[in-house]
N, C-alpha and C positions, 0 to 999 in steps of 0.2 A: 385593293380589289373593290369593285363596284358591282352591286347586285341590282338588276333591273327587273321589276315584275311587270309584266304586261297584263292589264286588266282587259279581258275580252268582252265584258259586258259594259254597256254604257248606263246601266241602271243607277249607278251612284250619282250620275249627273241629272237624273230626272227630278224635277221639282217636287213632285208628289209621291216619290217612291215610298211605298208602304203605308201611305196615309189612307185611313178608312173614311170613306165619304158616303153620306146619305144623300141621294138625289131624289127630289120630288119631281116626277115627270111621268106623263102618260105615254111617252114614246117607247118605253120598255128597255130591256137590256141591250138592244141593238141600235139604239138611238145615237145621233151624232154627238150629244153631250157626253154620254157614257164612253164612246170611243175616244173622244178628246181627253177626258180625264184619265182613262186607262192608258193612253199613250204617254201620259206624264207620270205614270207609275202608281196611280191611285187604285185602291180596291173599292169598287163602287157597289153599293146596295141601292136598288131602285124601289121606291114606293110611289103609288099613284094617287093617294088620297092625303090631303093637307093635314087633317087632324091626326091621322095615323103617323105621319112623318113627324109632326110636332111632339107627339107622345113618345116616339122612339128617341128623339134627341133629349127630351126632358128626363125620361126614365133611365137612359144609358148615356149620360154626357161624356163619360170617360171613354166610351167605346168608339165614338165618332170624333174625328178631328176636324171635320168640315161638313156643313150642311149647304147644299146647292138646290135652288128652286128654279125650275123652268116655268116662269110665270105664264107663258103663253099656252103651254100644252095641257096644264091640269085644270084650267078653268077656275082659277082662284079669284078671278075678277081683275086681273091685271096687276101692274106693278104696285100701285098704292094699296090694294087689298093684301098683296103678299107682304108688304112692309108692315101693315097692321097685324097680320097673323104672326109674323116673325117676332114682333114685340112681345107676344105671349110666351116666348121662351124664357123671358125674365133673366134669372141668374145663369141659366145655361149658356146664354150668349157671351158671358165672360170667358167660358171655356171652349165653346164651339163657335168658330167664326162662320159667317153666312155669306154666300154669294147668290145674288138674284140676277136672273137672266131674263130680259124682257125686250120685246120688239118696240115697245113705246119709249124705251130709254133713248134719249137724244144725246145725253152727255154721260159718259161712264164716270162712276164715282168710286174713289179710293179713299175712304174716310180714315182719319188718323185714330179715331176712337174704336176700340174693339167691339163696343156695343152697337155699332152701326154696320149694316151690311155693305159689302162691296156690290156695286150694281154694274152689270155688263150689258152691252147692247147685243141683241139677237139680229140676224143669225151670228152665232158665235164663231169667231176665227180662232185658229190655233194660237196666234200671238195674244189675243185678248184673254183666253182662258189661262195661258201660262202666266201672264202678268197678273191677272186676278188671283190666281192660286198663290203666286209668290207674295202678293200683298196680304192676302187673307192669312197665310201661314207665317208671316214675317217674324212673329214673336216665338214661333214654335219650331222653326227649322233648326236653328243652332242648338238649343237645349236637347232636342231629340237625337241629334247626331253625336252628341258627347256621351 
């Protein structure tokens, strides 16, 4: 006898299913980045001020699994200023990976070290955010599934 269970939901195949994400963006909860992250299964909290977002990540590093910065919408001073600000996370970057999204990015960066942010080019495509999310969460996907 063989039992076959049909899974009606495709949620288990979503890269970010259940991952709590803090997004620094002035586009609000209906912005395109929020929609793309949510379509991959992420639970997204949006903050519009850089230091408030950094404080959230530092004060509650276990609560967020990913920190995403929309460098163009929040007026942080572009990609280089966002990279400097993210370095202020210090030890929290060991636990919370970072994705930076910037219009000035010419070459997307997928660093091998956890302490360096993944950098994606804006405007953000569905493929770019999926690959960026997979890369940023690469060390966390398998242990959380077990």
